[in-house]
matplotlib code that plots the C-alpha trace (Angstrom):
import matplotlib.pyplot as plt

x = [88.4, 88.2, 90.3, 88.2, 88.8, 86.5, 84.6, 83.5, 80.2, 78.0, 77.5, 74.3, 74.4, 77.5, 77.3, 80.1, 81.8, 82.2, 82.6, 84.3, 82.1, 81.4, 84.2, 84.3, 86.4, 89.5, 91.5, 95.2, 97.4, 97.6, 100.1, 99.7, 102.0, 101.7, 99.6, 100.8, 99.0, 95.2, 94.2, 94.4, 92.2, 94.9, 94.8, 96.8, 95.9, 96.5, 93.7, 91.4, 90.9, 88.5, 86.0, 85.7, 89.6, 89.0, 87.7, 89.3, 92.0, 96.3, 98.4, 96.4, 93.3, 95.3, 93.5, 89.9, 89.0, 85.9, 85.3, 82.7, 81.7, 80.1, 78.4, 77.2, 75.5, 74.4, 72.5, 71.1, 69.7, 68.6, 67.6, 69.5, 72.7, 75.9, 78.9, 82.5, 83.1, 79.2, 80.6, 83.4, 86.4, 89.3, 89.6, 86.8, 88.3, 87.4, 88.5, 89.8, 87.5, 89.0, 87.0, 89.0, 92.2, 94.4, 94.9, 98.6, 98.3, 100.5, 99.5, 102.2, 100.9, 102.5, 105.7, 106.5, 103.3, 103.0, 99.8, 98.9, 95.6, 95.4, 91.4, 87.9, 85.8, 83.2, 80.1, 78.9, 76.3, 77.7, 78.0, 74.0, 72.9, 74.6, 73.1, 70.0, 68.3, 66.4, 68.0, 71.0, 73.8, 72.0, 72.1, 76.2, 76.4, 74.6, 75.9, 79.7, 81.1, 82.7, 85.9, 89.5, 91.5, 95.1, 98.2, 100.9, 103.9, 105.8, 104.7, 103.8, 100.6, 97.7, 95.4, 92.4, 92.8, 96.2, 96.9, 97.8, 98.8, 98.9, 103.1, 102.5, 99.8, 100.1, 100.0, 97.2, 93.8, 92.2, 90.3, 89.6, 85.6, 86.5, 87.9, 84.7, 82.6, 84.6, 84.2, 80.4, 79.4, 80.7, 82.5, 84.2, 86.2, 87.6, 90.3, 91.2, 91.5, 92.6, 95.8, 97.3, 100.7, 99.6, 97.2, 97.5, 98.6, 96.0, 93.4, 93.6, 92.5, 90.0, 88.2, 88.3, 86.4, 83.7]
y = [-220.4, -217.2, -214.8, -213.3, -210.1, -208.7, -205.1, -203.4, -203.9, -202.9, -205.9, -206.5, -209.7, -209.9, -205.5, -204.9, -202.3, -204.2, -207.2, -208.2, -211.2, -209.9, -211.2, -209.9, -211.3, -209.4, -209.2, -209.9, -211.5, -210.8, -211.0, -214.0, -213.2, -214.9, -211.9, -213.0, -213.6, -212.4, -208.9, -206.7, -208.0, -209.2, -212.0, -213.4, -212.0, -208.2, -205.8, -208.3, -207.9, -209.5, -207.5, -210.1, -209.7, -211.6, -214.7, -214.4, -213.7, -214.3, -217.0, -220.3, -218.5, -216.6, -218.0, -219.4, -221.7, -223.1, -225.6, -224.8, -228.3, -227.7, -224.5, -226.9, -229.2, -226.1, -224.9, -227.9, -227.9, -224.8, -223.6, -220.3, -219.9, -219.2, -217.2, -217.4, -215.6, -215.7, -217.7, -215.4, -217.4, -216.0, -218.7, -220.4, -223.6, -226.5, -230.4, -231.0, -231.9, -229.5, -231.0, -233.9, -232.2, -233.5, -231.3, -230.0, -231.0, -228.0, -226.7, -225.3, -222.8, -219.7, -217.8, -219.8, -219.8, -222.4, -223.2, -225.4, -226.6, -226.1, -226.6, -225.9, -222.9, -222.8, -220.7, -217.9, -215.2, -213.0, -216.2, -216.7, -213.6, -213.2, -216.1, -215.3, -219.1, -220.2, -222.9, -222.0, -223.1, -226.2, -226.8, -225.7, -228.0, -231.1, -231.2, -230.9, -229.1, -226.1, -225.2, -225.4, -222.4, -222.3, -220.7, -219.4, -221.2, -219.3, -216.4, -215.6, -214.5, -216.3, -215.3, -216.6, -219.5, -220.0, -223.9, -225.4, -228.8, -231.3, -230.9, -232.8, -235.2, -236.4, -240.1, -239.3, -239.6, -236.9, -234.5, -231.0, -232.4, -234.6, -231.4, -229.6, -232.5, -233.1, -228.9, -228.9, -231.9, -235.2, -236.5, -239.5, -237.4, -235.4, -237.5, -238.5, -235.4, -233.4, -235.8, -234.6, -233.1, -230.5, -228.8, -225.1, -224.1, -224.5, -226.2, -229.2, -227.8, -226.1, -229.1, -230.8, -227.6, -227.9]
z = [-148.1, -146.5, -144.1, -141.7, -139.5, -136.8, -137.1, -133.9, -132.5, -129.9, -127.5, -126.0, -124.6, -122.0, -121.2, -122.5, -124.7, -128.2, -129.8, -132.6, -133.5, -137.0, -138.9, -142.9, -145.3, -146.5, -149.4, -149.8, -147.6, -143.7, -140.9, -138.3, -135.2, -131.7, -129.7, -126.0, -123.1, -122.7, -121.7, -124.2, -126.6, -129.0, -131.3, -134.2, -137.6, -137.9, -137.8, -135.7, -132.1, -128.8, -126.8, -123.8, -122.8, -119.7, -121.8, -125.4, -127.0, -126.4, -126.8, -126.9, -128.7, -131.1, -134.1, -134.5, -137.2, -138.5, -141.6, -144.4, -144.2, -140.9, -142.1, -144.6, -142.0, -139.7, -142.8, -143.8, -140.0, -139.1, -143.0, -143.2, -144.8, -143.0, -145.0, -144.2, -140.8, -139.8, -136.4, -135.5, -137.1, -138.5, -141.0, -142.7, -144.4, -146.6, -147.3, -143.7, -140.7, -138.2, -135.7, -136.1, -135.7, -132.9, -129.6, -130.1, -134.1, -136.2, -139.3, -141.9, -144.3, -146.5, -145.8, -142.7, -140.6, -138.2, -135.7, -133.5, -132.5, -128.5, -127.8, -129.1, -129.0, -125.7, -127.0, -124.8, -124.4, -127.6, -129.6, -128.5, -129.2, -132.6, -134.1, -132.8, -133.0, -130.2, -128.1, -130.2, -127.1, -126.8, -130.3, -130.6, -128.1, -128.9, -132.7, -131.1, -134.5, -132.7, -134.5, -132.9, -131.7, -132.3, -131.0, -133.4, -133.5, -136.3, -137.7, -141.4, -143.3, -144.8, -147.6, -149.2, -151.9, -149.7, -148.8, -145.5, -144.7, -141.3, -140.8, -137.6, -135.5, -131.8, -131.1, -127.9, -130.2, -128.2, -131.0, -130.9, -130.7, -127.4, -126.2, -126.8, -125.4, -122.3, -121.9, -122.2, -119.7, -121.0, -117.4, -118.8, -121.2, -118.7, -117.8, -121.1, -122.7, -119.3, -118.8, -122.7, -122.5, -125.3, -123.3, -122.6, -119.3, -116.6, -119.4, -117.5, -114.1, -115.9, -117.5, -114.4, -112.5, -115.4]

ax = plt.figure().add_subplot(projection="3d")
ax.plot(x, y, z, "-o")
ax.set_aspect("equal")
plt.show()
């Protein structure tokens, strides 16, 4: 539905110089490439960045996606409207349950673009402050509609109105929502998720440590 690129704002919630969570829809095609490892704030979409270079961005968090259907859910729950980019996502989608996407699943888009699901968005202090709802992190965790992170397998471009298709689904059955629930404290899911071979390097140990 929408391609969203961040603009810098002050970040009083983490004490950092800037946050790019304020994603705004842009017109026309946007180039998508792999940003390389974390450390310099790079992400997959041209013109976008992250402010917390230690915890966000890099190869395995190159693109963040959120579904319009999940916005509808939270709009009904909280009694306020959320438009494209409101949760800081790069791509706002419709017609597919992105939280039921499988870890390692590949999406093919225009211009040869191929993305691969790597995990789920984990809420942080910036997200809590940005949404400004009392108990927001607990609500977001309970509802388990985090939206996926993806890496860029093949570069390409994307624009509003473009269609993407699921090009490959692994057979392990571990979804983005399951990854999120394991990361947020459901211990019985940790080993189920941690053994998935398509996890990013270090993700299994990170899940177990939480």
